[in-house]
PDBQT receptor file of N, H, CA, C and O in Angstrom, charges set to zero:
ATOM      1  N   MET A   1     -24.851  41.451  65.691  1.00  0.00    +0.000 N 
ATOM      2  CA  MET A   1     -24.029  42.273  64.828  1.00  0.00    +0.000 C 
ATOM      3  C   MET A   1     -22.701  41.594  64.523  1.00  0.00    +0.000 C 
ATOM      4  O   MET A   1     -22.257  41.558  63.375  1.00  0.00    +0.000 OA
ATOM      5  N   VAL A   2     -22.069  41.052  65.571  1.00  0.00    +0.000 N 
ATOM      6  H   VAL A   2     -22.429  41.082  66.503  1.00  0.00    +0.000 HD
ATOM      7  CA  VAL A   2     -20.784  40.381  65.377  1.00  0.00    +0.000 C 
ATOM      8  C   VAL A   2     -20.959  39.115  64.549  1.00  0.00    +0.000 C 
ATOM      9  O   VAL A   2     -20.114  38.810  63.708  1.00  0.00    +0.000 OA
ATOM     10  N   GLY A   3     -22.033  38.379  64.769  1.00  0.00    +0.000 N 
ATOM     11  H   GLY A   3     -22.720  38.627  65.452  1.00  0.00    +0.000 HD
ATOM     12  CA  GLY A   3     -22.298  37.149  64.030  1.00  0.00    +0.000 C 
ATOM     13  C   GLY A   3     -22.457  37.408  62.542  1.00  0.00    +0.000 C 
ATOM     14  O   GLY A   3     -22.009  36.614  61.714  1.00  0.00    +0.000 OA
ATOM     15  N   LYS A   4     -23.097  38.521  62.206  1.00  0.00    +0.000 N 
ATOM     16  H   LYS A   4     -23.460  39.166  62.878  1.00  0.00    +0.000 HD
ATOM     17  CA  LYS A   4     -23.289  38.879  60.804  1.00  0.00    +0.000 C 
ATOM     18  C   LYS A   4     -21.950  39.214  60.142  1.00  0.00    +0.000 C 
ATOM     19  O   LYS A   4     -21.722  38.873  58.981  1.00  0.00    +0.000 OA
ATOM     20  N   LYS A   5     -21.071  39.881  60.885  1.00  0.00    +0.000 N 
ATOM     21  H   LYS A   5     -21.256  40.158  61.828  1.00  0.00    +0.000 HD
ATOM     22  CA  LYS A   5     -19.748  40.236  60.353  1.00  0.00    +0.000 C 
ATOM     23  C   LYS A   5     -18.894  38.984  60.156  1.00  0.00    +0.000 C 
ATOM     24  O   LYS A   5     -18.187  38.867  59.155  1.00  0.00    +0.000 OA
ATOM     25  N   VAL A   6     -18.954  38.057  61.094  1.00  0.00    +0.000 N 
ATOM     26  H   VAL A   6     -19.528  38.152  61.908  1.00  0.00    +0.000 HD
ATOM     27  CA  VAL A   6     -18.202  36.800  60.978  1.00  0.00    +0.000 C 
ATOM     28  C   VAL A   6     -18.709  35.997  59.792  1.00  0.00    +0.000 C 
ATOM     29  O   VAL A   6     -17.918  35.423  59.044  1.00  0.00    +0.000 OA
ATOM     30  N   LYS A   7     -20.018  35.955  59.618  1.00  0.00    +0.000 N 
ATOM     31  H   LYS A   7     -20.661  36.421  60.226  1.00  0.00    +0.000 HD
ATOM     32  CA  LYS A   7     -20.605  35.232  58.487  1.00  0.00    +0.000 C 
ATOM     33  C   LYS A   7     -20.157  35.852  57.169  1.00  0.00    +0.000 C 
ATOM     34  O   LYS A   7     -19.863  35.140  56.208  1.00  0.00    +0.000 OA
ATOM     35  N   SER A   8     -20.106  37.166  57.130  1.00  0.00    +0.000 N 
ATOM     36  H   SER A   8     -20.345  37.743  57.911  1.00  0.00    +0.000 HD
ATOM     37  CA  SER A   8     -19.666  37.863  55.924  1.00  0.00    +0.000 C 
ATOM     38  C   SER A   8     -18.204  37.539  55.597  1.00  0.00    +0.000 C 
ATOM     39  O   SER A   8     -17.852  37.317  54.439  1.00  0.00    +0.000 OA
ATOM     40  N   ILE A   9     -17.376  37.516  56.614  1.00  0.00    +0.000 N 
ATOM     41  H   ILE A   9     -17.662  37.697  57.555  1.00  0.00    +0.000 HD
ATOM     42  CA  ILE A   9     -15.948  37.196  56.414  1.00  0.00    +0.000 C 
ATOM     43  C   ILE A   9     -15.794  35.755  55.950  1.00  0.00    +0.000 C 
ATOM     44  O   ILE A   9     -15.015  35.479  55.038  1.00  0.00    +0.000 OA
ATOM     45  N   LEU A  10     -16.525  34.836  56.565  1.00  0.00    +0.000 N 
ATOM     46  H   LEU A  10     -17.159  35.061  57.305  1.00  0.00    +0.000 HD
ATOM     47  CA  LEU A  10     -16.442  33.432  56.164  1.00  0.00    +0.000 C 
ATOM     48  C   LEU A  10     -16.940  33.219  54.742  1.00  0.00    +0.000 C 
ATOM     49  O   LEU A  10     -16.377  32.410  54.005  1.00  0.00    +0.000 OA
ATOM     50  N   ASN A  11     -17.983  33.930  54.348  1.00  0.00    +0.000 N 
ATOM     51  H   ASN A  11     -18.441  34.588  54.946  1.00  0.00    +0.000 HD
ATOM     52  CA  ASN A  11     -18.472  33.843  52.970  1.00  0.00    +0.000 C 
ATOM     53  C   ASN A  11     -17.415  34.332  51.987  1.00  0.00    +0.000 C 
ATOM     54  O   ASN A  11     -17.226  33.732  50.929  1.00  0.00    +0.000 OA
ATOM     55  N   PHE A  12     -16.729  35.416  52.330  1.00  0.00    +0.000 N 
ATOM     56  H   PHE A  12     -16.883  35.903  53.190  1.00  0.00    +0.000 HD
ATOM     57  CA  PHE A  12     -15.677  35.927  51.464  1.00  0.00    +0.000 C 
ATOM     58  C   PHE A  12     -14.525  34.937  51.352  1.00  0.00    +0.000 C 
ATOM     59  O   PHE A  12     -14.008  34.707  50.259  1.00  0.00    +0.000 OA
ATOM     60  N   VAL A  13     -14.121  34.353  52.472  1.00  0.00    +0.000 N 
ATOM     61  H   VAL A  13     -14.541  34.540  53.360  1.00  0.00    +0.000 HD
ATOM     62  CA  VAL A  13     -13.024  33.375  52.454  1.00  0.00    +0.000 C 
ATOM     63  C   VAL A  13     -13.413  32.164  51.608  1.00  0.00    +0.000 C 
ATOM     64  O   VAL A  13     -12.589  31.658  50.846  1.00  0.00    +0.000 OA
ATOM     65  N   ALA A  14     -14.643  31.695  51.729  1.00  0.00    +0.000 N 
ATOM     66  H   ALA A  14     -15.312  32.106  52.348  1.00  0.00    +0.000 HD
ATOM     67  CA  ALA A  14     -15.106  30.556  50.920  1.00  0.00    +0.000 C 
ATOM     68  C   ALA A  14     -15.117  30.926  49.438  1.00  0.00    +0.000 C 
ATOM     69  O   ALA A  14     -14.716  30.121  48.598  1.00  0.00    +0.000 OA
ATOM     70  N   TRP A  15     -15.569  32.128  49.114  1.00  0.00    +0.000 N 
ATOM     71  H   TRP A  15     -15.895  32.782  49.797  1.00  0.00    +0.000 HD
ATOM     72  CA  TRP A  15     -15.598  32.587  47.719  1.00  0.00    +0.000 C 
ATOM     73  C   TRP A  15     -14.183  32.688  47.168  1.00  0.00    +0.000 C 
ATOM     74  O   TRP A  15     -13.916  32.226  46.058  1.00  0.00    +0.000 OA
ATOM     75  N   LEU A  16     -13.275  33.285  47.928  1.00  0.00    +0.000 N 
ATOM     76  H   LEU A  16     -13.492  33.661  48.830  1.00  0.00    +0.000 HD
ATOM     77  CA  LEU A  16     -11.892  33.436  47.483  1.00  0.00    +0.000 C 
ATOM     78  C   LEU A  16     -11.222  32.074  47.296  1.00  0.00    +0.000 C 
ATOM     79  O   LEU A  16     -10.462  31.881  46.348  1.00  0.00    +0.000 OA
ATOM     80  N   THR A  17     -11.499  31.145  48.183  1.00  0.00    +0.000 N 
ATOM     81  H   THR A  17     -12.117  31.302  48.953  1.00  0.00    +0.000 HD
ATOM     82  CA  THR A  17     -10.966  29.790  48.045  1.00  0.00    +0.000 C 
ATOM     83  C   THR A  17     -11.461  29.145  46.761  1.00  0.00    +0.000 C 
ATOM     84  O   THR A  17     -10.688  28.492  46.059  1.00  0.00    +0.000 OA
ATOM     85  N   GLY A  18     -12.723  29.316  46.449  1.00  0.00    +0.000 N 
ATOM     86  H   GLY A  18     -13.351  29.847  47.020  1.00  0.00    +0.000 HD
ATOM     87  CA  GLY A  18     -13.271  28.774  45.209  1.00  0.00    +0.000 C 
ATOM     88  C   GLY A  18     -12.612  29.365  43.978  1.00  0.00    +0.000 C 
ATOM     89  O   GLY A  18     -12.339  28.652  43.012  1.00  0.00    +0.000 OA
ATOM     90  N   VAL A  19     -12.354  30.669  44.008  1.00  0.00    +0.000 N 
ATOM     91  H   VAL A  19     -12.576  31.248  44.792  1.00  0.00    +0.000 HD
ATOM     92  CA  VAL A  19     -11.688  31.322  42.877  1.00  0.00    +0.000 C 
ATOM     93  C   VAL A  19     -10.272  30.778  42.715  1.00  0.00    +0.000 C 
ATOM     94  O   VAL A  19      -9.852  30.472  41.598  1.00  0.00    +0.000 OA
ATOM     95  N   ILE A  20      -9.541  30.655  43.800  1.00  0.00    +0.000 N 
ATOM     96  H   ILE A  20      -9.882  30.903  44.707  1.00  0.00    +0.000 HD
ATOM     97  CA  ILE A  20      -8.161  30.151  43.734  1.00  0.00    +0.000 C 
ATOM     98  C   ILE A  20      -8.123  28.713  43.236  1.00  0.00    +0.000 C 
ATOM     99  O   ILE A  20      -7.282  28.368  42.406  1.00  0.00    +0.000 OA
ATOM    100  N   VAL A  21      -9.021  27.876  43.731  1.00  0.00    +0.000 N 
ATOM    101  H   VAL A  21      -9.704  28.156  44.406  1.00  0.00    +0.000 HD
ATOM    102  CA  VAL A  21      -9.065  26.474  43.289  1.00  0.00    +0.000 C 
ATOM    103  C   VAL A  21      -9.432  26.390  41.810  1.00  0.00    +0.000 C 
ATOM    104  O   VAL A  21      -8.842  25.605  41.068  1.00  0.00    +0.000 OA
ATOM    105  N   SER A  22     -10.390  27.185  41.384  1.00  0.00    +0.000 N 
ATOM    106  H   SER A  22     -10.869  27.823  41.987  1.00  0.00    +0.000 HD
ATOM    107  CA  SER A  22     -10.786  27.178  39.968  1.00  0.00    +0.000 C 
ATOM    108  C   SER A  22      -9.624  27.584  39.075  1.00  0.00    +0.000 C 
ATOM    109  O   SER A  22      -9.388  26.959  38.041  1.00  0.00    +0.000 OA
ATOM    110  N   LEU A  23      -8.900  28.623  39.465  1.00  0.00    +0.000 N 
ATOM    111  H   LEU A  23      -9.092  29.130  40.305  1.00  0.00    +0.000 HD
ATOM    112  CA  LEU A  23      -7.742  29.043  38.673  1.00  0.00    +0.000 C 
ATOM    113  C   LEU A  23      -6.653  27.973  38.658  1.00  0.00    +0.000 C 
ATOM    114  O   LEU A  23      -6.023  27.741  37.627  1.00  0.00    +0.000 OA
ATOM    115  N   ALA A  24      -6.432  27.328  39.790  1.00  0.00    +0.000 N 
ATOM    116  H   ALA A  24      -6.944  27.516  40.628  1.00  0.00    +0.000 HD
ATOM    117  CA  ALA A  24      -5.427  26.261  39.850  1.00  0.00    +0.000 C 
ATOM    118  C   ALA A  24      -5.806  25.106  38.923  1.00  0.00    +0.000 C 
ATOM    119  O   ALA A  24      -4.956  24.572  38.211  1.00  0.00    +0.000 OA
ATOM    120  N   VAL A  25      -7.071  24.726  38.935  1.00  0.00    +0.000 N 
ATOM    121  H   VAL A  25      -7.761  25.159  39.514  1.00  0.00    +0.000 HD
ATOM    122  CA  VAL A  25      -7.533  23.640  38.072  1.00  0.00    +0.000 C 
ATOM    123  C   VAL A  25      -7.408  24.043  36.602  1.00  0.00    +0.000 C 
ATOM    124  O   VAL A  25      -6.941  23.258  35.776  1.00  0.00    +0.000 OA
ATOM    125  N   GLY A  26      -7.823  25.260  36.284  1.00  0.00    +0.000 N 
ATOM    126  H   GLY A  26      -8.202  25.897  36.955  1.00  0.00    +0.000 HD
ATOM    127  CA  GLY A  26      -7.737  25.728  34.896  1.00  0.00    +0.000 C 
ATOM    128  C   GLY A  26      -6.304  25.737  34.379  1.00  0.00    +0.000 C 
ATOM    129  O   GLY A  26      -6.037  25.254  33.279  1.00  0.00    +0.000 OA
ATOM    130  N   PHE A  27      -5.385  26.281  35.163  1.00  0.00    +0.000 N 
ATOM    131  H   PHE A  27      -5.602  26.674  36.057  1.00  0.00    +0.000 HD
ATOM    132  CA  PHE A  27      -3.995  26.323  34.728  1.00  0.00    +0.000 C 
ATOM    133  C   PHE A  27      -3.372  24.926  34.649  1.00  0.00    +0.000 C 
ATOM    134  O   PHE A  27      -2.541  24.661  33.781  1.00  0.00    +0.000 OA
ATOM    135  N   ALA A  28      -3.779  24.037  35.558  1.00  0.00    +0.000 N 
ATOM    136  H   ALA A  28      -4.455  24.252  36.263  1.00  0.00    +0.000 HD
ATOM    137  CA  ALA A  28      -3.277  22.662  35.498  1.00  0.00    +0.000 C 
ATOM    138  C   ALA A  28      -3.779  21.958  34.243  1.00  0.00    +0.000 C 
ATOM    139  O   ALA A  28      -3.050  21.161  33.653  1.00  0.00    +0.000 OA
ATOM    140  N   MET A  29      -4.999  22.234  33.830  1.00  0.00    +0.000 N 
ATOM    141  H   MET A  29      -5.592  22.881  34.310  1.00  0.00    +0.000 HD
ATOM    142  CA  MET A  29      -5.528  21.636  32.597  1.00  0.00    +0.000 C 
ATOM    143  C   MET A  29      -4.773  22.163  31.375  1.00  0.00    +0.000 C 
ATOM    144  O   MET A  29      -4.477  21.408  30.449  1.00  0.00    +0.000 OA
ATOM    145  N   ILE A  30      -4.469  23.449  31.378  1.00  0.00    +0.000 N 
ATOM    146  H   ILE A  30      -4.710  24.062  32.130  1.00  0.00    +0.000 HD
ATOM    147  CA  ILE A  30      -3.738  24.033  30.253  1.00  0.00    +0.000 C 
ATOM    148  C   ILE A  30      -2.325  23.469  30.170  1.00  0.00    +0.000 C 
ATOM    149  O   ILE A  30      -1.842  23.161  29.080  1.00  0.00    +0.000 OA
ATOM    150  N   ASP A  31      -1.660  23.331  31.312  1.00  0.00    +0.000 N 
ATOM    151  H   ASP A  31      -2.051  23.582  32.198  1.00  0.00    +0.000 HD
ATOM    152  CA  ASP A  31      -0.285  22.837  31.346  1.00  0.00    +0.000 C 
ATOM    153  C   ASP A  31      -0.181  21.333  31.116  1.00  0.00    +0.000 C 
ATOM    154  O   ASP A  31       0.914  20.815  30.901  1.00  0.00    +0.000 OA
ATOM    155  N   GLY A  32      -1.295  20.640  31.159  1.00  0.00    +0.000 N 
ATOM    156  H   GLY A  32      -2.185  21.061  31.334  1.00  0.00    +0.000 HD
ATOM    157  CA  GLY A  32      -1.276  19.198  30.939  1.00  0.00    +0.000 C 
ATOM    158  C   GLY A  32      -1.017  18.389  32.192  1.00  0.00    +0.000 C 
ATOM    159  O   GLY A  32      -0.882  17.167  32.127  1.00  0.00    +0.000 OA
ATOM    160  N   VAL A  33      -0.945  19.064  33.341  1.00  0.00    +0.000 N 
ATOM    161  H   VAL A  33      -1.055  20.057  33.393  1.00  0.00    +0.000 HD
ATOM    162  CA  VAL A  33      -0.742  18.356  34.606  1.00  0.00    +0.000 C 
ATOM    163  C   VAL A  33      -2.019  17.618  35.004  1.00  0.00    +0.000 C 
ATOM    164  O   VAL A  33      -1.971  16.500  35.515  1.00  0.00    +0.000 OA
ATOM    165  N   LEU A  34      -3.144  18.254  34.764  1.00  0.00    +0.000 N 
ATOM    166  H   LEU A  34      -3.182  19.163  34.348  1.00  0.00    +0.000 HD
ATOM    167  CA  LEU A  34      -4.448  17.668  35.048  1.00  0.00    +0.000 C 
ATOM    168  C   LEU A  34      -5.131  17.401  33.714  1.00  0.00    +0.000 C 
ATOM    169  O   LEU A  34      -5.258  18.305  32.889  1.00  0.00    +0.000 OA
ATOM    170  N   TYR A  35      -5.560  16.194  33.504  1.00  0.00    +0.000 N 
ATOM    171  H   TYR A  35      -5.457  15.460  34.174  1.00  0.00    +0.000 HD
ATOM    172  CA  TYR A  35      -6.163  15.850  32.221  1.00  0.00    +0.000 C 
ATOM    173  C   TYR A  35      -7.430  15.047  32.437  1.00  0.00    +0.000 C 
ATOM    174  O   TYR A  35      -7.650  14.477  33.506  1.00  0.00    +0.000 OA
ATOM    175  N   VAL A  36      -8.254  15.010  31.411  1.00  0.00    +0.000 N 
ATOM    176  H   VAL A  36      -8.075  15.472  30.542  1.00  0.00    +0.000 HD
ATOM    177  CA  VAL A  36      -9.490  14.239  31.444  1.00  0.00    +0.000 C 
ATOM    178  C   VAL A  36      -9.279  13.015  30.559  1.00  0.00    +0.000 C 
ATOM    179  O   VAL A  36      -8.974  13.143  29.373  1.00  0.00    +0.000 OA
ATOM    180  N   ARG A  37      -9.439  11.863  31.122  1.00  0.00    +0.000 N 
ATOM    181  H   ARG A  37      -9.687  11.758  32.085  1.00  0.00    +0.000 HD
ATOM    182  CA  ARG A  37      -9.253  10.638  30.334  1.00  0.00    +0.000 C 
ATOM    183  C   ARG A  37     -10.252  10.595  29.193  1.00  0.00    +0.000 C 
ATOM    184  O   ARG A  37     -11.357  11.129  29.295  1.00  0.00    +0.000 OA
ATOM    185  N   TRP A  38      -9.865   9.974  28.139  1.00  0.00    +0.000 N 
ATOM    186  H   TRP A  38      -8.968   9.540  28.056  1.00  0.00    +0.000 HD
ATOM    187  CA  TRP A  38     -10.674   9.767  26.934  1.00  0.00    +0.000 C 
ATOM    188  C   TRP A  38     -10.926  11.044  26.149  1.00  0.00    +0.000 C 
ATOM    189  O   TRP A  38     -11.691  11.027  25.185  1.00  0.00    +0.000 OA
ATOM    190  N   LEU A  39     -10.310  12.139  26.534  1.00  0.00    +0.000 N 
ATOM    191  H   LEU A  39      -9.690  12.153  27.318  1.00  0.00    +0.000 HD
ATOM    192  CA  LEU A  39     -10.420  13.376  25.769  1.00  0.00    +0.000 C 
ATOM    193  C   LEU A  39      -9.042  13.766  25.236  1.00  0.00    +0.000 C 
ATOM    194  O   LEU A  39      -8.041  13.636  25.940  1.00  0.00    +0.000 OA
ATOM    195  N   PRO A  40      -8.994  14.234  24.012  1.00  0.00    +0.000 N 
ATOM    196  CA  PRO A  40      -7.701  14.699  23.490  1.00  0.00    +0.000 C 
ATOM    197  C   PRO A  40      -7.176  15.871  24.319  1.00  0.00    +0.000 C 
ATOM    198  O   PRO A  40      -7.943  16.603  24.944  1.00  0.00    +0.000 OA
ATOM    199  N   GLU A  41      -5.877  16.027  24.310  1.00  0.00    +0.000 N 
ATOM    200  H   GLU A  41      -5.254  15.432  23.802  1.00  0.00    +0.000 HD
ATOM    201  CA  GLU A  41      -5.232  17.062  25.117  1.00  0.00    +0.000 C 
ATOM    202  C   GLU A  41      -5.721  18.463  24.739  1.00  0.00    +0.000 C 
ATOM    203  O   GLU A  41      -5.887  19.314  25.613  1.00  0.00    +0.000 OA
ATOM    204  N   ILE A  42      -5.949  18.704  23.471  1.00  0.00    +0.000 N 
ATOM    205  H   ILE A  42      -5.815  18.012  22.761  1.00  0.00    +0.000 HD
ATOM    206  CA  ILE A  42      -6.374  20.031  23.031  1.00  0.00    +0.000 C 
ATOM    207  C   ILE A  42      -7.742  20.396  23.611  1.00  0.00    +0.000 C 
ATOM    208  O   ILE A  42      -7.983  21.556  23.942  1.00  0.00    +0.000 OA
ATOM    209  N   ILE A  43      -8.631  19.419  23.734  1.00  0.00    +0.000 N 
ATOM    210  H   ILE A  43      -8.435  18.476  23.465  1.00  0.00    +0.000 HD
ATOM    211  CA  ILE A  43      -9.953  19.694  24.314  1.00  0.00    +0.000 C 
ATOM    212  C   ILE A  43      -9.809  20.016  25.800  1.00  0.00    +0.000 C 
ATOM    213  O   ILE A  43     -10.498  20.894  26.319  1.00  0.00    +0.000 OA
ATOM    214  N   THR A  44      -8.918  19.308  26.476  1.00  0.00    +0.000 N 
ATOM    215  H   THR A  44      -8.358  18.594  26.054  1.00  0.00    +0.000 HD
ATOM    216  CA  THR A  44      -8.668  19.589  27.890  1.00  0.00    +0.000 C 
ATOM    217  C   THR A  44      -8.091  20.990  28.067  1.00  0.00    +0.000 C 
ATOM    218  O   THR A  44      -8.463  21.705  28.998  1.00  0.00    +0.000 OA
ATOM    219  N   GLN A  45      -7.184  21.379  27.176  1.00  0.00    +0.000 N 
ATOM    220  H   GLN A  45      -6.882  20.798  26.420  1.00  0.00    +0.000 HD
ATOM    221  CA  GLN A  45      -6.608  22.721  27.263  1.00  0.00    +0.000 C 
ATOM    222  C   GLN A  45      -7.656  23.800  27.002  1.00  0.00    +0.000 C 
ATOM    223  O   GLN A  45      -7.673  24.824  27.685  1.00  0.00    +0.000 OA
ATOM    224  N   VAL A  46      -8.516  23.582  26.034  1.00  0.00    +0.000 N 
ATOM    225  H   VAL A  46      -8.502  22.750  25.480  1.00  0.00    +0.000 HD
ATOM    226  CA  VAL A  46      -9.590  24.541  25.759  1.00  0.00    +0.000 C 
ATOM    227  C   VAL A  46     -10.512  24.646  26.970  1.00  0.00    +0.000 C 
ATOM    228  O   VAL A  46     -10.924  25.743  27.348  1.00  0.00    +0.000 OA
ATOM    229  N   ALA A  47     -10.832  23.515  27.571  1.00  0.00    +0.000 N 
ATOM    230  H   ALA A  47     -10.497  22.624  27.264  1.00  0.00    +0.000 HD
ATOM    231  CA  ALA A  47     -11.671  23.526  28.773  1.00  0.00    +0.000 C 
ATOM    232  C   ALA A  47     -10.982  24.286  29.904  1.00  0.00    +0.000 C 
ATOM    233  O   ALA A  47     -11.639  24.987  30.674  1.00  0.00    +0.000 OA
ATOM    234  N   GLY A  48      -9.661  24.150  30.005  1.00  0.00    +0.000 N 
ATOM    235  H   GLY A  48      -9.127  23.581  29.380  1.00  0.00    +0.000 HD
ATOM    236  CA  GLY A  48      -8.909  24.901  31.007  1.00  0.00    +0.000 C 
ATOM    237  C   GLY A  48      -9.015  26.397  30.792  1.00  0.00    +0.000 C 
ATOM    238  O   GLY A  48      -9.189  27.160  31.743  1.00  0.00    +0.000 OA
ATOM    239  N   TRP A  49      -8.909  26.817  29.534  1.00  0.00    +0.000 N 
ATOM    240  H   TRP A  49      -8.768  26.197  28.762  1.00  0.00    +0.000 HD
ATOM    241  CA  TRP A  49      -9.064  28.244  29.232  1.00  0.00    +0.000 C 
ATOM    242  C   TRP A  49     -10.473  28.721  29.549  1.00  0.00    +0.000 C 
ATOM    243  O   TRP A  49     -10.658  29.832  30.046  1.00  0.00    +0.000 OA
ATOM    244  N   ILE A  50     -11.460  27.892  29.264  1.00  0.00    +0.000 N 
ATOM    245  H   ILE A  50     -11.310  26.990  28.860  1.00  0.00    +0.000 HD
ATOM    246  CA  ILE A  50     -12.852  28.262  29.582  1.00  0.00    +0.000 C 
ATOM    247  C   ILE A  50     -13.016  28.437  31.086  1.00  0.00    +0.000 C 
ATOM    248  O   ILE A  50     -13.669  29.379  31.533  1.00  0.00    +0.000 OA
ATOM    249  N   VAL A  51     -12.429  27.537  31.866  1.00  0.00    +0.000 N 
ATOM    250  H   VAL A  51     -11.898  26.771  31.502  1.00  0.00    +0.000 HD
ATOM    251  CA  VAL A  51     -12.499  27.635  33.327  1.00  0.00    +0.000 C 
ATOM    252  C   VAL A  51     -11.855  28.944  33.798  1.00  0.00    +0.000 C 
ATOM    253  O   VAL A  51     -12.421  29.648  34.635  1.00  0.00    +0.000 OA
ATOM    254  N   ILE A  52     -10.691  29.265  33.269  1.00  0.00    +0.000 N 
ATOM    255  H   ILE A  52     -10.232  28.694  32.589  1.00  0.00    +0.000 HD
ATOM    256  CA  ILE A  52      -9.988  30.476  33.697  1.00  0.00    +0.000 C 
ATOM    257  C   ILE A  52     -10.777  31.733  33.315  1.00  0.00    +0.000 C 
ATOM    258  O   ILE A  52     -10.956  32.632  34.137  1.00  0.00    +0.000 OA
ATOM    259  N   ILE A  53     -11.237  31.790  32.085  1.00  0.00    +0.000 N 
ATOM    260  H   ILE A  53     -11.091  31.060  31.417  1.00  0.00    +0.000 HD
ATOM    261  CA  ILE A  53     -11.955  32.986  31.621  1.00  0.00    +0.000 C 
ATOM    262  C   ILE A  53     -13.251  33.184  32.410  1.00  0.00    +0.000 C 
ATOM    263  O   ILE A  53     -13.549  34.297  32.842  1.00  0.00    +0.000 OA
ATOM    264  N   THR A  54     -14.017  32.117  32.597  1.00  0.00    +0.000 N 
ATOM    265  H   THR A  54     -13.775  31.212  32.246  1.00  0.00    +0.000 HD
ATOM    266  CA  THR A  54     -15.282  32.264  33.327  1.00  0.00    +0.000 C 
ATOM    267  C   THR A  54     -15.041  32.577  34.806  1.00  0.00    +0.000 C 
ATOM    268  O   THR A  54     -15.829  33.297  35.420  1.00  0.00    +0.000 OA
ATOM    269  N   THR A  55     -13.971  32.048  35.378  1.00  0.00    +0.000 N 
ATOM    270  H   THR A  55     -13.331  31.463  34.879  1.00  0.00    +0.000 HD
ATOM    271  CA  THR A  55     -13.658  32.355  36.773  1.00  0.00    +0.000 C 
ATOM    272  C   THR A  55     -13.293  33.826  36.930  1.00  0.00    +0.000 C 
ATOM    273  O   THR A  55     -13.787  34.498  37.836  1.00  0.00    +0.000 OA
ATOM    274  N   LEU A  56     -12.430  34.326  36.051  1.00  0.00    +0.000 N 
ATOM    275  H   LEU A  56     -12.029  33.780  35.315  1.00  0.00    +0.000 HD
ATOM    276  CA  LEU A  56     -12.041  35.735  36.130  1.00  0.00    +0.000 C 
ATOM    277  C   LEU A  56     -13.230  36.652  35.868  1.00  0.00    +0.000 C 
ATOM    278  O   LEU A  56     -13.379  37.686  36.519  1.00  0.00    +0.000 OA
ATOM    279  N   LEU A  57     -14.066  36.275  34.921  1.00  0.00    +0.000 N 
ATOM    280  H   LEU A  57     -13.945  35.435  34.392  1.00  0.00    +0.000 HD
ATOM    281  CA  LEU A  57     -15.243  37.078  34.611  1.00  0.00    +0.000 C 
ATOM    282  C   LEU A  57     -16.209  37.115  35.793  1.00  0.00    +0.000 C 
ATOM    283  O   LEU A  57     -16.711  38.179  36.156  1.00  0.00    +0.000 OA
ATOM    284  N   SER A  58     -16.465  35.960  36.387  1.00  0.00    +0.000 N 
ATOM    285  H   SER A  58     -16.057  35.096  36.092  1.00  0.00    +0.000 HD
ATOM    286  CA  SER A  58     -17.388  35.926  37.522  1.00  0.00    +0.000 C 
ATOM    287  C   SER A  58     -16.800  36.652  38.734  1.00  0.00    +0.000 C 
ATOM    288  O   SER A  58     -17.539  37.290  39.484  1.00  0.00    +0.000 OA
ATOM    289  N   ALA A  59     -15.480  36.563  38.937  1.00  0.00    +0.000 N 
ATOM    290  H   ALA A  59     -14.880  36.044  38.327  1.00  0.00    +0.000 HD
ATOM    291  CA  ALA A  59     -14.854  37.283  40.054  1.00  0.00    +0.000 C 
ATOM    292  C   ALA A  59     -14.966  38.796  39.828  1.00  0.00    +0.000 C 
ATOM    293  O   ALA A  59     -15.265  39.545  40.758  1.00  0.00    +0.000 OA
ATOM    294  N   ALA A  60     -14.724  39.237  38.590  1.00  0.00    +0.000 N 
ATOM    295  H   ALA A  60     -14.481  38.628  37.835  1.00  0.00    +0.000 HD
ATOM    296  CA  ALA A  60     -14.837  40.665  38.305  1.00  0.00    +0.000 C 
ATOM    297  C   ALA A  60     -16.266  41.150  38.501  1.00  0.00    +0.000 C 
ATOM    298  O   ALA A  60     -16.484  42.221  39.069  1.00  0.00    +0.000 OA
ATOM    299  N   LEU A  61     -17.231  40.382  38.041  1.00  0.00    +0.000 N 
ATOM    300  H   LEU A  61     -17.054  39.513  37.580  1.00  0.00    +0.000 HD
ATOM    301  CA  LEU A  61     -18.631  40.769  38.218  1.00  0.00    +0.000 C 
ATOM    302  C   LEU A  61     -19.026  40.791  39.697  1.00  0.00    +0.000 C 
ATOM    303  O   LEU A  61     -19.776  41.665  40.130  1.00  0.00    +0.000 OA
ATOM    304  N   ALA A  62     -18.526  39.842  40.455  1.00  0.00    +0.000 N 
ATOM    305  H   ALA A  62     -17.917  39.131  40.104  1.00  0.00    +0.000 HD
ATOM    306  CA  ALA A  62     -18.831  39.810  41.897  1.00  0.00    +0.000 C 
ATOM    307  C   ALA A  62     -18.221  41.011  42.612  1.00  0.00    +0.000 C 
ATOM    308  O   ALA A  62     -18.848  41.589  43.499  1.00  0.00    +0.000 OA
ATOM    309  N   LEU A  63     -17.010  41.386  42.233  1.00  0.00    +0.000 N 
ATOM    310  H   LEU A  63     -16.500  40.916  41.512  1.00  0.00    +0.000 HD
ATOM    311  CA  LEU A  63     -16.375  42.546  42.866  1.00  0.00    +0.000 C 
ATOM    312  C   LEU A  63     -17.070  43.840  42.465  1.00  0.00    +0.000 C 
ATOM    313  O   LEU A  63     -17.186  44.754  43.281  1.00  0.00    +0.000 OA
ATOM    314  N   LEU A  64     -17.530  43.931  41.227  1.00  0.00    +0.000 N 
ATOM    315  H   LEU A  64     -17.435  43.189  40.564  1.00  0.00    +0.000 HD
ATOM    316  CA  LEU A  64     -18.238  45.134  40.782  1.00  0.00    +0.000 C 
ATOM    317  C   LEU A  64     -19.591  45.265  41.472  1.00  0.00    +0.000 C 
ATOM    318  O   LEU A  64     -20.076  46.375  41.690  1.00  0.00    +0.000 OA
ATOM    319  N   LYS A  65     -20.194  44.136  41.811  1.00  0.00    +0.000 N 
ATOM    320  H   LYS A  65     -19.800  43.234  41.634  1.00  0.00    +0.000 HD
ATOM    321  CA  LYS A  65     -21.494  44.144  42.494  1.00  0.00    +0.000 C 
ATOM    322  C   LYS A  65     -21.359  44.686  43.909  1.00  0.00    +0.000 C 
ATOM    323  O   LYS A  65     -22.300  45.277  44.440  1.00  0.00    +0.000 OA
ATOM    324  N   GLN A  66     -20.211  44.493  44.516  1.00  0.00    +0.000 N 
ATOM    325  H   GLN A  66     -19.447  44.013  44.085  1.00  0.00    +0.000 HD
ATOM    326  CA  GLN A  66     -19.971  44.973  45.886  1.00  0.00    +0.000 C 
ATOM    327  C   GLN A  66     -19.927  46.441  45.861  1.00  0.00    +0.000 C 
ATOM    328  O   GLN A  66     -19.736  47.070  46.901  1.00  0.00    +0.000 OA
TER     329      GLN A  66
């Protein structure tokens, strides 16, 4: 019983870490701090917005599933 609860907590922490990292990467791409070589800045910014929108959407869907 305790092992299952610990596993559940660790899964949540891993999921939350992934969401935070994804948002950090997305915002860094939008701000121009993180860029993709050989791609124009506007494409990198659009990709950053895509990362942010899909991350928020997937987080909302995951929370609604709970």
